C-alpha positions, 0 to 999 in steps of 0.5 A: 629656588632650586627646582629639585627642592620644589619637587623632591619626594613629592607624589605626581599623579599622571592623568592617563589610562593608556600606560603613558607612565611607561614613557614619562615616569623613567625620565621625570622620577629620577630627575625631579625625585618624584613618584608618578602614580596613575589614578584608578578608574581615570577615564581619559577618553571622556576627553576626546578619542581619536576614533571621533565618538567623543570630540576633544572638549578644547584646544590641545593644551587646554585639554591636557590641563583639564586632564591634569586638574581633574586628576588633582581634584579626584586625588586631592594631590598637589602635582600632576602631569598630563599629555595630549597628542594631535595628528595633522598633515605637515604645514610644509611638506604634502602627504606627510602627516605630523605628531604634535605631543604636549606634556603639561606639569601642574603644581598647585602649591608653587603655582606653576605650569610648564609644558613640554612639546615635541613636533615630529614627522616620525608617525605612522598615522594613516587610514584607508578604505578597504574592500578585501582582506588582502588590501587590510593586511597590506596596510597592516604591514605598512604601519608596523602591525602587530607591534602597532594596533589597528582599528576597523570601523564601518556602517552597519547596514542592519542597524544603520549605526557605526560599528568600530573595533579597536585595539586589534594586534593579532592577525587572527582578530584582524582577520575576524574584524575584516570579515565581520565588517565586510559581511555587515557593511552597507558598501561591502567596504570598511575603513582601517586606520592605525590605533593612535592610543599610546598604549597601542602605538610605540612610535607615538610613545616615543614622541611623548618621551621626547616631549617629556624630555622637552618638559624636563628642560624647561623645568630646569630652566630657572628664571634669572630673576626669581629662579622660578622653573620654567623660564622658556621661550615665549616668542621667536622674532624673525629677521636674521639678516642675509649674509650676501645682501643684509636684508632680513630673512624669515629665519629667527633673529632673537627669542624672548624668554619670559618667567610666568611667575615674575614676568621677567623677560630676557632676549637671546640674539642669534639663538642657533649660533648663526649671525647671518642666513644663507642666501638661499634662505633670502627672499631677495637673493633667492626670490 
């Protein structure tokens, strides 16, 4: 089965309202021979917002899949792509944020589901409580404004409700939003944060492109048994032996690939080209 024959000349629905086609379409269209289109009036904010007005309905992957499935239902097509991003502190490095991007492809004709992923420390995700315009401008400079957008929100003392202004990309709009927020705020302070929607965040858009490249690599990886695309790593098994004492370390010793269609499995030893781990990575030699 040639993966290009599966996708060539097909219409692919991209479930987005934030211009993610700019990152995804130039990668997948020439490689797969597809035409990527964005459905009209498809509200992806219904699946959760970074500014927390709407909670994400499920896990990151499940939500991306839900977007793709609803785009297919809306259009009646059979091939869809959706993406979903998340931001969190780095699991190992204190005070560093990370961006995990998921790009999923659903093919209802061939019953294929393939997920591309990028996990990156390259993000300007940040937030701060400010009390002056100078503080806001310093924060804006730090996150790459005006190329990267900003969000301002505050608790309105008169209405007792949360007010929010998104997509700020002009200094005049930033000044107006800060003045309004500080005048209306119940504590004379406001919250400023990066607008993490792809349309307002070029750094995030680059990570979406990297996740799309990862998706394409997985599409190109076909099962040796049934030749279905998406023959990908399902498990990484630690235990790479230490070069000095030969005890197992936490580094990857082998990877397991599995086909989602026929369930054929294949084991790859020493996936990073190293048969032994550096003793500095050994819990016995370097406790």
